[in-house]
VOLONU-977113 format. One record per atom (N, C-alpha, C, O, CB): residue number from 1; residue in three letters; x, y, z. Coordinates in steps of 0.2 Angstrom, whole numbers, always signed. Glycine has a CB too. Layout:
<marpa n="NUM" res="ala" c1="X" c2="Y" c3="Z"/>
...
END
This chain:
<marpa n="1" res="met" c1="+829" c2="+613" c3="+303"/>
<marpa n="1" res="met" c1="+827" c2="+620" c3="+312"/>
<marpa n="1" res="met" c1="+825" c2="+617" c3="+315"/>
<marpa n="1" res="met" c1="+827" c2="+616" c3="+320"/>
<marpa n="1" res="met" c1="+822" c2="+628" c3="+312"/>
<marpa n="2" res="cys" c1="+820" c2="+613" c3="+313"/>
<marpa n="2" res="cys" c1="+815" c2="+610" c3="+320"/>
<marpa n="2" res="cys" c1="+820" c2="+605" c3="+322"/>
<marpa n="2" res="cys" c1="+822" c2="+607" c3="+328"/>
<marpa n="2" res="cys" c1="+805" c2="+605" c3="+318"/>
<marpa n="3" res="ile" c1="+823" c2="+600" c3="+320"/>
<marpa n="3" res="ile" c1="+825" c2="+594" c3="+322"/>
<marpa n="3" res="ile" c1="+832" c2="+601" c3="+328"/>
<marpa n="3" res="ile" c1="+832" c2="+601" c3="+334"/>
<marpa n="3" res="ile" c1="+827" c2="+588" c3="+312"/>
<marpa n="4" res="asp" c1="+835" c2="+603" c3="+325"/>
<marpa n="4" res="asp" c1="+841" c2="+608" c3="+330"/>
<marpa n="4" res="asp" c1="+836" c2="+611" c3="+335"/>
<marpa n="4" res="asp" c1="+838" c2="+610" c3="+341"/>
<marpa n="4" res="asp" c1="+845" c2="+617" c3="+325"/>
<marpa n="5" res="phe" c1="+830" c2="+613" c3="+336"/>
<marpa n="5" res="phe" c1="+829" c2="+618" c3="+343"/>
<marpa n="5" res="phe" c1="+827" c2="+612" c3="+345"/>
<marpa n="5" res="phe" c1="+825" c2="+613" c3="+350"/>
<marpa n="5" res="phe" c1="+824" c2="+626" c3="+344"/>
<marpa n="6" res="lys" c1="+825" c2="+604" c3="+343"/>
<marpa n="6" res="lys" c1="+821" c2="+602" c3="+349"/>
<marpa n="6" res="lys" c1="+827" c2="+597" c3="+351"/>
<marpa n="6" res="lys" c1="+827" c2="+593" c3="+355"/>
<marpa n="6" res="lys" c1="+812" c2="+597" c3="+348"/>
<marpa n="7" res="his" c1="+834" c2="+600" c3="+347"/>
<marpa n="7" res="his" c1="+840" c2="+593" c3="+349"/>
<marpa n="7" res="his" c1="+842" c2="+601" c3="+356"/>
<marpa n="7" res="his" c1="+845" c2="+601" c3="+362"/>
<marpa n="7" res="his" c1="+851" c2="+588" c3="+338"/>
<marpa n="8" res="arg" c1="+841" c2="+605" c3="+354"/>
<marpa n="8" res="arg" c1="+844" c2="+612" c3="+360"/>
<marpa n="8" res="arg" c1="+839" c2="+611" c3="+365"/>
<marpa n="8" res="arg" c1="+842" c2="+612" c3="+370"/>
<marpa n="8" res="arg" c1="+843" c2="+621" c3="+358"/>
<marpa n="9" res="met" c1="+833" c2="+608" c3="+364"/>
<marpa n="9" res="met" c1="+827" c2="+608" c3="+371"/>
<marpa n="9" res="met" c1="+830" c2="+605" c3="+376"/>
<marpa n="9" res="met" c1="+831" c2="+607" c3="+382"/>
<marpa n="9" res="met" c1="+821" c2="+604" c3="+370"/>
<marpa n="10" res="met" c1="+832" c2="+596" c3="+371"/>
<marpa n="10" res="met" c1="+834" c2="+592" c3="+376"/>
<marpa n="10" res="met" c1="+840" c2="+593" c3="+379"/>
<marpa n="10" res="met" c1="+841" c2="+592" c3="+385"/>
<marpa n="10" res="met" c1="+834" c2="+586" c3="+374"/>
<marpa n="11" res="ile" c1="+846" c2="+595" c3="+375"/>
<marpa n="11" res="ile" c1="+851" c2="+598" c3="+382"/>
<marpa n="11" res="ile" c1="+848" c2="+602" c3="+387"/>
<marpa n="11" res="ile" c1="+849" c2="+600" c3="+392"/>
<marpa n="11" res="ile" c1="+858" c2="+602" c3="+380"/>
<marpa n="12" res="glu" c1="+845" c2="+608" c3="+385"/>
<marpa n="12" res="glu" c1="+843" c2="+613" c3="+391"/>
<marpa n="12" res="glu" c1="+841" c2="+608" c3="+397"/>
<marpa n="12" res="glu" c1="+842" c2="+609" c3="+403"/>
<marpa n="12" res="glu" c1="+836" c2="+618" c3="+388"/>
<marpa n="13" res="leu" c1="+837" c2="+602" c3="+395"/>
<marpa n="13" res="leu" c1="+830" c2="+597" c3="+400"/>
<marpa n="13" res="leu" c1="+834" c2="+594" c3="+404"/>
<marpa n="13" res="leu" c1="+834" c2="+593" c3="+410"/>
<marpa n="13" res="leu" c1="+824" c2="+591" c3="+395"/>
<marpa n="14" res="his" c1="+839" c2="+591" c3="+400"/>
<marpa n="14" res="his" c1="+845" c2="+585" c3="+402"/>
<marpa n="14" res="his" c1="+850" c2="+588" c3="+407"/>
<marpa n="14" res="his" c1="+852" c2="+585" c3="+411"/>
<marpa n="14" res="his" c1="+849" c2="+583" c3="+396"/>
<marpa n="15" res="ser" c1="+852" c2="+596" c3="+405"/>
<marpa n="15" res="ser" c1="+856" c2="+599" c3="+412"/>
<marpa n="15" res="ser" c1="+851" c2="+602" c3="+417"/>
<marpa n="15" res="ser" c1="+852" c2="+606" c3="+422"/>
<marpa n="15" res="ser" c1="+861" c2="+606" c3="+410"/>
<marpa n="16" res="gln" c1="+845" c2="+600" c3="+414"/>
<marpa n="16" res="gln" c1="+843" c2="+601" c3="+422"/>
<marpa n="16" res="gln" c1="+841" c2="+593" c3="+425"/>
<marpa n="16" res="gln" c1="+837" c2="+593" c3="+429"/>
<marpa n="16" res="gln" c1="+836" c2="+608" c3="+422"/>
<marpa n="17" res="gly" c1="+843" c2="+590" c3="+424"/>
<marpa n="17" res="gly" c1="+842" c2="+584" c3="+426"/>
<marpa n="17" res="gly" c1="+836" c2="+579" c3="+424"/>
<marpa n="17" res="gly" c1="+833" c2="+575" c3="+427"/>
<marpa n="17" res="gly" c1="+842" c2="+586" c3="+432"/>
<marpa n="18" res="val" c1="+834" c2="+582" c3="+418"/>
<marpa n="18" res="val" c1="+830" c2="+577" c3="+413"/>
<marpa n="18" res="val" c1="+832" c2="+572" c3="+408"/>
<marpa n="18" res="val" c1="+836" c2="+574" c3="+404"/>
<marpa n="18" res="val" c1="+825" c2="+580" c3="+410"/>
<marpa n="19" res="thr" c1="+830" c2="+568" c3="+408"/>
<marpa n="19" res="thr" c1="+832" c2="+562" c3="+402"/>
<marpa n="19" res="thr" c1="+827" c2="+561" c3="+397"/>
<marpa n="19" res="thr" c1="+820" c2="+563" c3="+397"/>
<marpa n="19" res="thr" c1="+831" c2="+554" c3="+406"/>
<marpa n="20" res="ile" c1="+831" c2="+559" c3="+389"/>
<marpa n="20" res="ile" c1="+827" c2="+561" c3="+386"/>
<marpa n="20" res="ile" c1="+823" c2="+557" c3="+385"/>
<marpa n="20" res="ile" c1="+818" c2="+557" c3="+381"/>
<marpa n="20" res="ile" c1="+828" c2="+564" c3="+381"/>
<marpa n="21" res="glu" c1="+824" c2="+551" c3="+389"/>
<marpa n="21" res="glu" c1="+818" c2="+547" c3="+391"/>
<marpa n="21" res="glu" c1="+812" c2="+550" c3="+392"/>
<marpa n="21" res="glu" c1="+807" c2="+550" c3="+389"/>
<marpa n="21" res="glu" c1="+819" c2="+544" c3="+397"/>
<marpa n="22" res="glu" c1="+812" c2="+554" c3="+399"/>
<marpa n="22" res="glu" c1="+805" c2="+556" c3="+401"/>
<marpa n="22" res="glu" c1="+802" c2="+562" c3="+397"/>
<marpa n="22" res="glu" c1="+798" c2="+566" c3="+400"/>
<marpa n="22" res="glu" c1="+805" c2="+558" c3="+409"/>
<marpa n="23" res="ile" c1="+805" c2="+563" c3="+390"/>
<marpa n="23" res="ile" c1="+805" c2="+569" c3="+388"/>
<marpa n="23" res="ile" c1="+798" c2="+565" c3="+383"/>
<marpa n="23" res="ile" c1="+793" c2="+568" c3="+383"/>
<marpa n="23" res="ile" c1="+814" c2="+572" c3="+385"/>
<marpa n="24" res="glu" c1="+800" c2="+561" c3="+380"/>
<marpa n="24" res="glu" c1="+799" c2="+556" c3="+374"/>
<marpa n="24" res="glu" c1="+792" c2="+554" c3="+377"/>
<marpa n="24" res="glu" c1="+788" c2="+555" c3="+373"/>
<marpa n="24" res="glu" c1="+806" c2="+547" c3="+373"/>
<marpa n="25" res="glu" c1="+790" c2="+552" c3="+383"/>
<marpa n="25" res="glu" c1="+785" c2="+550" c3="+386"/>
<marpa n="25" res="glu" c1="+781" c2="+557" c3="+389"/>
<marpa n="25" res="glu" c1="+779" c2="+556" c3="+395"/>
<marpa n="25" res="glu" c1="+787" c2="+545" c3="+391"/>
<marpa n="26" res="val" c1="+780" c2="+562" c3="+385"/>
<marpa n="26" res="val" c1="+777" c2="+568" c3="+390"/>
<marpa n="26" res="val" c1="+771" c2="+567" c3="+384"/>
<marpa n="26" res="val" c1="+772" c2="+565" c3="+378"/>
<marpa n="26" res="val" c1="+783" c2="+578" c3="+392"/>
<marpa n="27" res="glu" c1="+764" c2="+569" c3="+388"/>
<marpa n="27" res="glu" c1="+759" c2="+569" c3="+382"/>
<marpa n="27" res="glu" c1="+759" c2="+574" c3="+377"/>
<marpa n="27" res="glu" c1="+760" c2="+580" c3="+380"/>
<marpa n="27" res="glu" c1="+752" c2="+569" c3="+385"/>
<marpa n="28" res="pro" c1="+759" c2="+574" c3="+370"/>
<marpa n="28" res="pro" c1="+762" c2="+577" c3="+365"/>
<marpa n="28" res="pro" c1="+755" c2="+584" c3="+368"/>
<marpa n="28" res="pro" c1="+757" c2="+590" c3="+368"/>
<marpa n="28" res="pro" c1="+761" c2="+570" c3="+356"/>
<marpa n="29" res="glu" c1="+750" c2="+584" c3="+369"/>
<marpa n="29" res="glu" c1="+747" c2="+591" c3="+371"/>
<marpa n="29" res="glu" c1="+750" c2="+594" c3="+376"/>
<marpa n="29" res="glu" c1="+747" c2="+600" c3="+376"/>
<marpa n="29" res="glu" c1="+741" c2="+592" c3="+373"/>
<marpa n="30" res="asp" c1="+754" c2="+594" c3="+381"/>
<marpa n="30" res="asp" c1="+759" c2="+596" c3="+385"/>
<marpa n="30" res="asp" c1="+768" c2="+596" c3="+382"/>
<marpa n="30" res="asp" c1="+772" c2="+597" c3="+385"/>
<marpa n="30" res="asp" c1="+757" c2="+592" c3="+391"/>
<marpa n="31" res="ser" c1="+768" c2="+594" c3="+379"/>
<marpa n="31" res="ser" c1="+777" c2="+594" c3="+373"/>
<marpa n="31" res="ser" c1="+776" c2="+599" c3="+368"/>
<marpa n="31" res="ser" c1="+772" c2="+598" c3="+364"/>
<marpa n="31" res="ser" c1="+778" c2="+586" c3="+366"/>
<marpa n="32" res="phe" c1="+779" c2="+604" c3="+368"/>
<marpa n="32" res="phe" c1="+781" c2="+610" c3="+364"/>
<marpa n="32" res="phe" c1="+786" c2="+606" c3="+358"/>
<marpa n="32" res="phe" c1="+787" c2="+608" c3="+352"/>
<marpa n="32" res="phe" c1="+786" c2="+615" c3="+370"/>
<marpa n="33" res="thr" c1="+788" c2="+601" c3="+359"/>
<marpa n="33" res="thr" c1="+795" c2="+599" c3="+356"/>
<marpa n="33" res="thr" c1="+792" c2="+595" c3="+350"/>
<marpa n="33" res="thr" c1="+794" c2="+597" c3="+345"/>
<marpa n="33" res="thr" c1="+800" c2="+594" c3="+361"/>
<marpa n="34" res="ser" c1="+786" c2="+590" c3="+351"/>
<marpa n="34" res="ser" c1="+782" c2="+589" c3="+346"/>
<marpa n="34" res="ser" c1="+777" c2="+591" c3="+344"/>
<marpa n="34" res="ser" c1="+774" c2="+588" c3="+339"/>
<marpa n="34" res="ser" c1="+781" c2="+584" c3="+346"/>
<marpa n="35" res="gln" c1="+774" c2="+596" c3="+346"/>
<marpa n="35" res="gln" c1="+770" c2="+602" c3="+345"/>
<marpa n="35" res="gln" c1="+772" c2="+609" c3="+342"/>
<marpa n="35" res="gln" c1="+777" c2="+611" c3="+343"/>
<marpa n="35" res="gln" c1="+768" c2="+602" c3="+350"/>
<marpa n="36" res="gly" c1="+769" c2="+612" c3="+339"/>
<marpa n="36" res="gly" c1="+768" c2="+619" c3="+339"/>
<marpa n="36" res="gly" c1="+775" c2="+623" c3="+335"/>
<marpa n="36" res="gly" c1="+776" c2="+629" c3="+333"/>
<marpa n="36" res="gly" c1="+767" c2="+621" c3="+347"/>
<marpa n="37" res="val" c1="+780" c2="+617" c3="+335"/>
<marpa n="37" res="val" c1="+787" c2="+620" c3="+333"/>
<marpa n="37" res="val" c1="+789" c2="+616" c3="+323"/>
<marpa n="37" res="val" c1="+793" c2="+618" c3="+318"/>
<marpa n="37" res="val" c1="+796" c2="+617" c3="+340"/>
<marpa n="38" res="ile" c1="+785" c2="+613" c3="+324"/>
<marpa n="38" res="ile" c1="+786" c2="+609" c3="+318"/>
<marpa n="38" res="ile" c1="+783" c2="+616" c3="+312"/>
<marpa n="38" res="ile" c1="+783" c2="+615" c3="+305"/>
<marpa n="38" res="ile" c1="+780" c2="+600" c3="+317"/>
END
């Protein structure tokens, strides 16, 4: 479920012009996809 949520968020951000590479570069404390969802 966590992976599905992260995948959906990546699609949402990607549709706004954000690339997956940029998402991965986000700092842990600022990234809700790598923290808090698990």
